[in-house]
C-alpha positions in Angstrom: 0.0 0.0 0.0 2.8 2.4 0.8 4.4 1.7 -2.6 1.2 2.8 -4.3 1.0 5.9 -2.2 4.7 6.7 -3.0 4.1 6.2 -6.7 1.0 8.5 -6.6 3.0 11.1 -4.7 5.8 10.9 -7.3 3.3 11.1 -10.2 1.8 14.3 -8.6 5.2 15.7 -8.1 6.2 15.1 -11.6 3.0 16.7 -12.9 3.7 19.8 -10.7 7.3 20.0 -11.9 6.3 19.7 -15.6 3.5 22.3 -15.1 6.0 24.6 -13.3 8.6 24.3 -16.0 6.0 25.0 -18.8 4.6 28.1 -17.0 8.2 29.5 -16.5 9.8 28.6 -19.8 11.0 32.1 -20.6 14.7 32.8 -20.5 16.4 35.2 -18.1 19.9 36.6 -18.1 22.0 35.9 -15.0 24.9 38.2 -14.5 27.8 37.0 -12.3 31.3 38.2 -11.6 33.0 36.3 -14.5 30.3 36.8 -17.1 26.7 36.2 -17.7 24.5 33.3 -18.8 20.9 33.0 -20.2 19.0 30.2 -18.6 15.3 29.3 -18.3 13.5 30.9 -15.3 12.4 27.5 -14.0 16.0 26.4 -13.7 17.1 29.6 -12.0 14.2 29.2 -9.5 15.1 25.6 -8.8 18.8 26.5 -8.3 17.8 29.3 -5.9 15.5 26.9 -3.9 18.2 24.2 -3.8 20.8 26.8 -2.6 18.4 27.9 0.1 17.9 24.4 1.3 21.7 23.7 1.3 22.4 26.9 3.2 19.7 26.0 5.7 21.2 22.6 6.3 24.7 24.1 6.7 23.4 26.8 9.1 21.6 24.2 11.3 24.4 21.7 11.3 26.1 23.1 14.5 22.9 23.1 16.4 22.1 19.5 15.4 25.5 18.4 16.6 25.1 20.3 19.9 21.7 18.7 20.5 23.0 15.2 19.7 25.9 15.7 22.2 23.4 16.9 24.8 21.1 14.0 24.1 23.9 11.6 24.6 24.9 13.2 27.9 21.3 13.1 29.2 21.0 9.4 28.2 24.2 8.7 30.0 23.0 10.6 33.1 19.6 8.8 33.1 21.3 5.4 32.8 23.6 6.3 35.8 20.5 7.4 37.8 18.7 4.2 36.9 21.6 2.0 38.0 21.9 4.0 41.3 18.1 3.5 41.9 18.5 -0.3 41.3 21.3 -0.5 43.8 19.4 1.5 46.4 16.4 -0.7 46.0 18.6 -3.8 46.4 20.3 -2.4 49.6 18.7 -3.5 52.9 16.6 -0.9 54.6 18.3 0.7 57.7 15.0 1.6 59.3 13.4 -1.1 61.4 9.8 -1.1 62.6 
């Protein structure tokens, strides 16, 4: 069932991409430091979106590493607390009734 849903999603995505490309087929001129190039608007937009996604991943990479390190530290602390709790439960009670 999930394969069918995946295929339907890919078909819809392909239709949207084809429609997007057809609607934005006109060429634009891109000027950069070493020259210029004329490319379709759809390609320029896809490149800009991909660059934004890439910059977003790079910008969040440090935060992800910090959170993973903190998660590891907290798991280690929880494991230590659990083992201490087990040893305290196993110890005989010093209070007598």
